[in-house]
Each structure stands twice: as structure tokens, then as C-alpha cells.
N, C-alpha and C positions, 0 to 999 in steps of 0.2 A: 401476274399473280395478284397484284393489288386490286384489280377490278373484279376478280372472280370470288364471290362470297362462298361458294361450295368448297373451294380449295382452302380458304382461310378457316372455315369451320372444321374441316378434316384435320388441319394442322393443330387446331386447338385441342382436339381430343387425343392427338398423338403426343402432345407435350407432356413429358414425364415430370416436369417441375410443378405442375398444377396440383394443388392440394384440394381434395374433395371434403368440404365441410359437412356434408350430409353423412359421411362415413367417419366422423371424428378425426379428420386429418389424414386419413389413409391415402397414400399415393398409389392410385391404380385407375385403370380405365373402367371404373365401376360406378354405379349409382344405386339409389334406393328406389324401388317401385313403391310409390306412395300408398296406394290402397292396401297392399299386403305387408309392406315393410321389408320385403325380401331384397337381399343384396344381389344385383345382377350386373352383367356387363352392359355398357351403354347400348350396344347394338341389340342385345337381347331384350332390354327394357323397351326399346323403340318398336320391337316386333310384337310385344304383348298387346293383345286386344282385350279391352276391359270386359 
């Protein structure tokens, strides 16, 4: 696990204790799509094509 960066990144997004400062401290697997300001799940934001 220590040498696999993909597993470590997945674990980071699954951590419920992380606080998202883009969403004013909301604890959720969500982010802000910067051009639109829309609140999206991290996966959905990654799938958005500009």
C-alpha cells in the first residue's frame, strides 16, 4: 500500500474527516467546479469537459 499512489489517493477522498475549505468547511466528498461555481461530487467534477 505504501508504494501505490493510486490507492493512497483513493483513500484520501474516502476519508470522512477531511474538511473541504472550498465548501466553507462542509464535510462531504464534493468540490466546486471553478468556472461555473457549481457544487459537484469529486468524480462528477473530474468527468466535466470544459
